NUBA-157561 format. One line per 3 residues: number of its first residue (from 1); their letters; for each residue y, z, x of N, C-alpha, C. Coordinates in steps of 0.02 Angstrom, whole numbers, plus 32768, in hexadecimal, padded with zeros to 4 digits. Each point is the difference from the previous one (the first is absolute). Example, Ala and Ser with C-alpha at 12.3 -4.5 7.8 and 13.67 -1.06 7.14 Angstrom:
# NUBA-157561
1	AS	7EE4:8186:8294:803B:8000:7FD3:803C:8000:802D; 8035:7FDC:7FEE:803B:8003:802A:8037:8025:7FD9
# end
This chain:
# NUBA-157561
1	MSL	1646:90C2:7084:7FF2:7FF2:7FB9:7FCB:7FD0:7FFA; 7FCA:8009:7FDB:7FBA:7FE0:8000:800C:7FD2:7FAE; 7FCB:7FDD:8009:8000:7FD5:7FC2:7FED:8020:7FC7
4	SSS	803C:7FF6:7FD2:7FFB:802A:7FC2:7FF6:7FD9:7FC6; 8015:7FBD:7FFD:7FEB:7FE5:7FB6:7FDB:7FB4:801C; 7FE0:7FE7:7FC7:7FE3:7FB6:8016:803A:7FD4:7FFA
7	ETL	804B:8005:7FFC:8035:7FD5:8004:8012:7FFC:8038; 7FF6:8029:8034:8027:8008:803E:7FD0:7FC6:802C; 7FBE:7FF6:7FF7:7FDF:7FCF:8027:7FE9:7FCB:7FD1
10	PTW	8013:7FBE:800A:7FF3:7FD1:7FCC:7FB8:7FFA:7FFC; 7FEA:7FEC:7FCE:7FC1:7FE4:7FED:7FE8:7FB6:7FFA; 803D:7FD5:8007:7FF2:7FBF:7FF7:7FD7:7FE2:8037
13	PIF	8013:801F:8043:7FCC:7FED:8042:7FB8:7FFA:7FF3; 7FEE:8039:7FDB:7FB5:7FF7:7FF8:7FEC:7FD4:7FCA; 8024:7FF3:7FCD:7FF7:7FC2:7FD4:7FF9:7FB3:8022
16	LVF	802D:8011:8026:800D:7FB8:802D:7FBE:7FF7:8028; 7FEB:803B:801E:7FCC:7FF1:801E:7FBC:7FEE:7FE6; 7FFE:8014:7FBD:7FC2:7FF1:7FD5:8011:7FB7:7FED
19	VIL	803A:7FED:7FFA:800D:7FB5:7FDF:7FE9:7FD2:8039; 801C:8022:8043:7FE6:7FC3:8036:7FB4:8012:8010; 7FDB:8038:8002:7FBF:8004:8007:7FC8:7FE6:7FD9
22	LPI	8017:800D:7FC2:7FC9:7FE2:7FD5:8002:7FB1:8006; 8025:7FDA:7FF3:7FFA:7FB9:8008:7FDD:7FE9:8043; 800C:8029:8034:7FE4:7FF2:8049:7FBC:8001:7FF6
25	TSL	7FEC:8042:7FE5:7FBD:8015:8006:7FD8:7FDD:7FC1; 802A:7FDC:7FCA:7FC8:7FD3:7FE1:7FFD:7FBA:801D; 8033:7FF6:802D:800E:7FBD:801A:7FBD:7FF9:8048
28	VLF	8001:8037:8011:7FC8:8008:803E:7FB9:7FF7:7FDB; 7FF6:8020:7FD3:7FBF:8000:7FD9:7FEC:7FBD:7FEA; 8046:7FD6:7FE1:7FE7:7FB8:7FE9:7FFB:7FD9:8039
31	CRE	8030:8002:8035:8001:7FD4:8030:7FBD:8005:802C; 7FEA:8035:800B:7FC7:8003:802C:7FA8:800B:7FD5; 800F:8004:7FCA:7FC3:7FFE:7FD4:7FD1:7FC8:8017
34	EAE	8018:7FBB:7FF8:7FD0:7FD0:800C:7FD3:7FFE:804A; 8032:800D:802F:7FE4:8008:803B:7FCE:802A:8017; 8019:804A:7FDF:7FCB:802F:7FFB:7FBE:7FFE:7FE4
37	LIL	8012:7FE1:7FC7:7FBA:7FE6:7FD9:7FCA:7FCB:8022; 801B:7FD4:801E:7FE0:7FE4:8028:7FE0:8014:8047; 8024:8027:8010:7FE0:8027:803E:7FC9:802E:7FEA
40	IRE	8009:8024:7FC5:7FD0:8028:7FE3:7FB4:7FD8:7FF9; 8010:7FC6:7FD5:7FD1:7FD0:7FE2:7FD4:8008:8047; 8022:7FC8:803D:7FDC:7FF5:8034:7FDF:8040:802D
43	RQN	8019:803B:7FFB:7FD7:802B:8017:7FCB:801B:7FD7; 8002:7FF1:7FBB:7FC3:8020:7FDB:7FCC:7FC2:8008; 801A:7FC1:8006:7FCA:7FCE:8009:7FD0:8009:803A
46	SED	8031:8007:8037:7FDE:801E:8047:7FDC:8030:7FFA; 8011:8022:7FE2:7FDB:804D:7FEE:7FB4:7FFB:7FE5; 8018:7FD3:7FC8:7FB8:7FE8:7FD8:7FCB:7FD9:8025
49	RWV	8024:7FD8:803D:7FD9:7FD2:801D:7FD6:8022:8038; 801C:8035:8027:7FDF:802D:801F:7FC9:802E:7FE9; 8011:8014:7FC0:7FE5:8027:7FDF:7FB7:7FE0:7FE3
52	HAI	8001:7FC7:7FF1:7FBF:7FD4:7FE4:7FEC:7FED:8043; 8011:7FF4:8031:7FE2:7FEB:804C:7FD1:8048:8019; 8020:8028:7FFA:7FCF:804A:8009:7FC5:8004:7FDD
55	NDM	800B:7FF8:7FBA:7FD7:8005:7FD1:7FBB:7FCC:800F; 8019:7FBE:8018:7FCC:7FCF:8008:7FE3:8012:803F; 801C:8014:802B:7FE6:8011:8049:7FC1:8039:7FFA
58	VAS	8013:8035:7FCE:7FD8:8034:7FF2:7FBD:7FEC:7FD9; 801B:7FD1:7FE1:7FBA:7FDE:7FC3:7FDE:7FDC:8031; 801A:7FDC:802D:7FD4:7FD1:8025:7FF9:8017:8049
61	RHI	7FFD:803B:800F:7FFA:8021:8040:7FCC:7FE7:8028; 7FC4:8004:7FD7:7FB6:7FE8:801F:7FFD:7FB4:8011; 8027:7FD9:7FE1:8006:7FB9:8009:8025:7FFD:804D
64	IIA	803A:8029:7FFE:8031:7FEE:802F:7FDF:8019:8043; 7FDB:8033:8007:7FD8:801D:8030:7FCD:7FD5:8014; 7FDE:7FE0:7FD8:7FC1:7FDC:800F:8024:7FBA:801B
67	YDC	8034:7FE2:7FE4:8012:7FC7:802D:8037:8012:8038; 8009:8031:800C:8032:800F:8038:8043:7FEF:8008; 8018:800F:7FBF:804F:7FE5:7FE7:801E:803D:7FF7
70	VEK	7FF9:8040:8026:8023:8036:7FF8:803E:7FF5:8027; 8004:7FE2:8032:8042:7FF1:8022:8034:7FD4:7FD6; 7FE3:7FC1:7FEB:802A:7FDE:7FE8:801F:800C:7FB4
73	IGA	7FC8:802F:7FDE:801F:8017:7FC6:802B:803D:8007; 7FF8:801F:802A:8036:8045:8017:8049:7FD3:8019; 7FF4:7FD8:801B:8042:7FD4:801D:8026:7FE6:7FC1
76	EFK	7FDF:7FE2:7FD4:8016:7FF0:7FC2:8019:802F:7FD1; 7FE7:803F:7FFF:800D:8042:7FDD:803C:8016:800E; 8009:8004:804F:803F:8006:8026:8033:7FDD:7FF2
79	TMY	7FF9:7FB4:8001:8046:7FD6:7FEA:8017:801B:7FC1; 7FCC:8006:7FD3:8008:8011:7FA4:802C:8049:8010; 7FED:802B:801D:8029:8045:7FFD:8039:7FF0:801D
82	DDF	8003:7FE6:8044:8044:7FFA:800E:802E:7FE5:7FE9; 7FE9:7FC3:7FC7:8031:7FE2:7FDD:8016:8038:7FD1; 7FCD:8020:7FD8:801D:8041:7FD0:8025:8024:8026
85	YTK	7FFD:8018:8030:8023:8036:8022:8056:7FE6:8005; 7FFE:7FB3:8016:803E:7FE3:8013:802A:800D:7FB5; 7FD4:7FD7:7FCE:802A:7FFF:7FCA:800C:8040:7FDA
88	HRA	7FD5:8034:8012:800B:8043:7FE0:803F:8027:8017; 8011:7FE4:804A:8037:802C:8028:803A:7FD7:7FDB; 8002:7FCA:7FF4:8031:7FC6:7FED:8018:8017:7FBC
91	SRF	7FCB:801F:7FD3:8012:8007:7FC8:801D:8048:7FEE; 7FE3:802D:8024:8014:8044:800A:8054:8009:802E; 800A:7FD2:8021:8041:8005:8021:802A:7FEB:7FDA
94	YQQ	7FF5:7FC6:7FCC:8033:7FE8:7FD7:8007:8037:7FCB; 7FCC:801B:7FD5:8007:8032:7FD9:803D:8045:8016; 7FE3:800A:8042:802E:802F:801D:8045:7FEE:800C
97	TSQ	8012:7FD2:8002:8049:7FDC:8010:801A:8000:7FB8; 7FDC:7FEC:7FCB:8011:7FFE:7FC7:8012:804F:7FE8; 7FDF:802B:800B:7FFD:8049:7FEE:8047:801D:8027
100	WIP	800D:7FEC:803A:8030:8023:8029:804F:7FD1:7FED; 8000:7FD3:7FDF:8035:7FDE:7FFB:803B:803F:7FD1; 7FF1:8013:7FD1:8021:8036:7FD7:8009:803E:801F
103	SWL	7FCD:8014:802A:7FFE:803A:8030:8045:7FF1:802A; 7FFF:7FC4:8025:8032:800C:8031:8041:7FF0:7FDE; 8002:7FDC:7FC2:804A:8004:7FCA:8010:804E:8004
106	LAS	7FD7:802D:7FE8:8015:8035:7FE7:800E:8031:803B; 7FE0:7FEB:803E:800C:802F:802A:804A:7FEF:8036; 800C:7FBB:7FEA:803A:7FF4:8021:803B:8015:7FDB
109	ILF	7FEF:800B:7FB7:8043:802D:7FE0:7FF6:8045:8018; 7FD5:801C:800E:7FFE:8047:801B:8020:7FF5:803E; 7FE7:7FD8:8026:802B:7FFF:8048:8054:7FF8:7FF3
112	LAY	8005:7FDE:7FD0:8051:7FFC:7FF1:801F:8048:7FE9; 7FDE:8018:7FDD:801A:803B:7FE5:8004:8020:803F; 7FCB:8019:8036:8014:8024:802C:802A:7FDB:8039
115	AFA	800B:7FCE:7FF9:8032:7FDC:8039:804A:8013:7FE1; 8009:7FF9:7FC3:8037:8019:7FD7:8012:8039:7FEA; 7FCE:8039:8017:8005:8035:7FE7:8049:8036:8012
118	PAL	8010:7FF4:8031:803C:8018:800E:8044:7FEE:7FCA; 8003:7FB7:7FF6:8033:7FE1:7FE3:7FEA:8027:7FB0; 7FCB:7FF0:7FF5:7FF1:8026:7FB1:800B:8044:7FF3
121	VET	7FF9:802C:803A:8012:8039:7FF3:804B:801C:7FFD; 802B:7FCF:8026:8030:8014:8006:8024:7FEB:7FB9; 7FF6:7FB6:7FFC:8015:7FE3:7FBD:8008:801C:7FC2
124	FNI	7FAB:8024:7FED:7FF4:8010:7FD3:8000:8056:7FF5; 8009:8013:8039:8003:804C:800D:7FC8:8024:7FFD; 7FBC:7FD8:800D:7FC7:8024:7FF5:7FF3:8027:803E
127	SAG	7FD1:803D:7FE0:7FE9:8029:801F:7FCA:7FF0:802A; 7FE4:8020:8037:7FBB:7FF2:802F:7FD1:8002:7FBB; 7FF1:8034:7FE4:7FD3:800A:7FD1:7FF0:7FC0:7FD4
130	DFA	8046:7FED:7FDA:8003:7FD7:7FD8:7FE0:7FB8:8017; 8019:7FF9:8043:7FF1:7FB7:801A:7FB0:800F:8006; 7FE6:8032:8015:7FBA:8002:8005:7FCE:7FFA:7FC3
133	SII	802D:8015:7FC6:7FCB:7FFA:7FC5:800E:7FA6:7FED; 8030:7FF4:8016:8005:7FBB:7FE1:7FD6:7FD5:8039; 7FEE:8006:803A:7FD1:7FDC:802A:7FB6:8020:7FDF
136	KSW	7FF0:8033:7FEA:7FC4:801A:7FEA:7FF8:7FD5:7FBE; 8031:7FF5:7FD9:7FFD:7FE4:7FC5:7FE1:7FBA:800F; 8030:7FDB:802F:7FF4:7FC7:800A:7FB6:7FE6:801B
139	LKL	7FE1:8040:8029:7FC2:7FFA:8021:7FD1:7FF1:7FC1; 8006:802E:7FDE:7FCD:8011:7FB6:800B:7FBA:7FDD; 8043:7FE9:8000:7FFB:7FC1:7FDA:7FD0:7FC5:802A
142	KSG	8017:8002:803A:7FDE:7FC8:8025:7FB2:8005:800E; 7FE7:8037:7FEE:7FB6:8009:7FFF:7FEF:7FE3:7FC1; 8020:8017:7FC8:7FF0:7FE0:7FBB:8003:7FB6:7FFC
145	VEA	803C:7FEB:801D:7FF9:7FB1:7FFF:7FCE:7FDF:802D; 7FEC:801C:8035:7FD0:7FD9:8035:7FB2:801B:7FCE; 7FF4:802F:7FDF:7FB8:7FFE:7FE2:8002:7FD0:7FCC
148	FYK	803D:7FFD:7FE1:8007:7FC4:7FC7:7FE4:7FC0:8019; 8023:7FF7:8038:7FF4:7FB8:8023:7FD0:7FFB:8006; 7FD4:8031:8027:7FBC:8001:801F:7FD6:7FE6:7FBF
151	CLL	800C:8027:7FCB:7FCD:7FF3:7FBA:800D:7FB0:7FEE; 8036:7FE0:8007:800F:7FBE:7FEF:7FE0:7FD9:8034; 7FFE:8016:804B:7FDB:7FCE:8022:7FB5:800B:7FF5
154	KLQ	7FE1:8040:7FF2:7FBA:8005:7FEF:7FF3:7FD2:7FC0; 8023:7FFC:7FD8:7FF6:7FD3:7FC0:7FFB:7FBE:8014; 802C:7FE1:8032:8009:7FBC:800C:7FBC:7FF6:8025
157	RSI	7FEB:8025:8027:7FCD:8002:803C:7FBA:7FFE:7FC5; 7FFB:801D:7FD3:7FC7:7FFE:7FCF:7FEA:7FBF:7FD9; 803B:7FD9:8008:7FFF:7FBA:7FD0:7FBE:7FD4:8026
160	VGL	7FF6:8003:8035:7FC3:7FE2:8021:7FB7:801F:7FE2; 8001:803A:8008:7FC2:8027:7FD6:7FFE:7FF6:7FC3; 802F:7FFA:7FD9:7FFF:8003:7FB7:7FDF:7FB0:7FEC
163	EKI	8021:7FCF:8025:7FEE:7FB8:7FFC:7FB0:8000:8009; 7FE8:8025:802D:7FB9:7FEF:8016:7FD6:8021:7FBE; 801F:8043:7FE6:7FDE:8020:7FD3:7FFC:7FD6:7FBA
166	ADI	8037:7FE1:7FFC:800F:7FC6:7FAD:7FD2:7FD1:8008; 7FF5:7FEC:804A:7FD8:7FB5:8007:7FBC:801F:7FE4; 7FE4:8035:8022:7FC5:8022:7FF1:7FF1:8000:7FA6
169	LNR	802D:8024:7FF0:8001:8007:7FC3:8003:7FCA:7FC6; 801E:7FCE:8020:800F:7FC3:7FD0:7FCE:7FD0:8014; 7FCB:8009:8030:7FBF:7FD4:8012:7FD7:7FFB:7FC0
172	QTS	7FE5:7FC3:7FF5:7FD8:7FF9:7FD5:7FBA:801A:8011; 7FDB:801E:7FD6:7FBA:8017:800F:7FD6:7FC3:800C; 7FC0:800F:8015:7FD6:7FCB:800A:7FE2:7FDD:7FB3
175	YEE	8003:8035:7FCC:7FE5:7FEE:7FC1:803E:7FD1:7FE4; 8042:8019:8005:8039:7FD2:7FDF:8001:7FB0:802A; 8005:800B:8046:7FF4:7FC0:8014:7FBD:7FD1:7FDC
178	RLN	7FC9:8015:7FFC:7FC0:7FDF:7FED:8018:7FE4:7FAC; 801C:802C:7FE7:8022:7FF2:7FB9:802B:7FC9:7FFC; 802F:800D:8020:802C:7FC8:801A:7FEC:7FBA:800A
181	HLE	7FCE:8007:802C:7FD9:7FC4:800E:7FDF:7FD8:7FC4; 7FDF:8029:7FE0:7FD6:7FF4:7FCE:8023:7FDE:7FCD; 8044:800F:7FEE:802D:7FED:7FC7:801C:7FC4:8028
184	KQD	8012:7FFC:8030:8012:7FC4:8022:7FC1:7FC7:7FF8; 7FCE:8018:8014:7FC2:7FC7:7FFD:7FF9:7FF8:7FAE; 7FF7:8027:7FD3:7FFD:7FF7:7FBC:8044:7FCD:7FE5
187	ALD	803B:800C:8011:802E:7FD1:7FEF:7FF9:7FAA:8026; 7FE8:8000:8029:7FF1:7FCC:8031:7FBE:7FD8:7FD1; 7FD0:801F:7FFC:7FCD:7FE3:7FD5:801E:7FE8:7FBF
190	LAQ	801D:8026:7FDF:8021:7FF0:7FB4:801F:7FC1:8010; 802A:7FFD:8034:8031:7FBE:8009:7FCE:7FC7:8004; 7FDA:800E:8032:7FC8:7FC0:8016:7FD3:7FE1:7FB6
193	HTA	7FF9:8032:7FD7:7FDA:7FF4:7FBD:8027:7FDD:7FCE; 8041:8025:8005:8028:7FDD:7FD1:800D:7FB0:8013; 8014:7FF6:8041:800F:7FB5:8024:7FBF:7FD3:7FE7
196	LLV	7FBE:801B:7FF9:7FC8:7FDA:7FFC:7FF6:7FE6:7FB0; 800E:802D:7FD5:8010:8002:7FC6:8035:7FC7:7FE2; 8039:8006:801F:802E:7FD7:7FF4:7FF2:7FB5:8017
199	S	7FE0:7FFF:8036:7FEC:7FBE:801B:7FC7:7FE0:7FE9
# end
């Protein structure tokens, strides 16, 4: 006898899985966000340093060759790039660990389903085809949850880049800086003239 109705197999375990999984996923994102952003910022700053260094080296290559500083500059650049490589690996490993945590949880549930397959088949009188369709549905659901979580991680990682863009967009232009300086200077001159008139 195969699985004929939705009442034969209870649906509450599925809801229980989501009740447990969603808070754990949110907690993982929240607890690991600060450390992840710190690692990304360190990696980004290290990358900016070696990119600026290589630009300076290219711009001043004639001076470097003329003063025979190639080995010294090369050693300094190697140190910068090694620092970037180390921080890049640390950042990527931390991000991958964050990405794998929900995958491990979902895979553990799948493992339990396979481990208790005989008991499930016997208790709920499930046929092989019904059990295979349940597993296939869970795999589809697992892929969707992992894709959604990956999107959340990408949004989280983009905070550092958005901060840099916002810093550039909110930066004053040279005209605004000069205008602010002139306004402050006019206010200071006015205060000095007022003080002279009063005295």
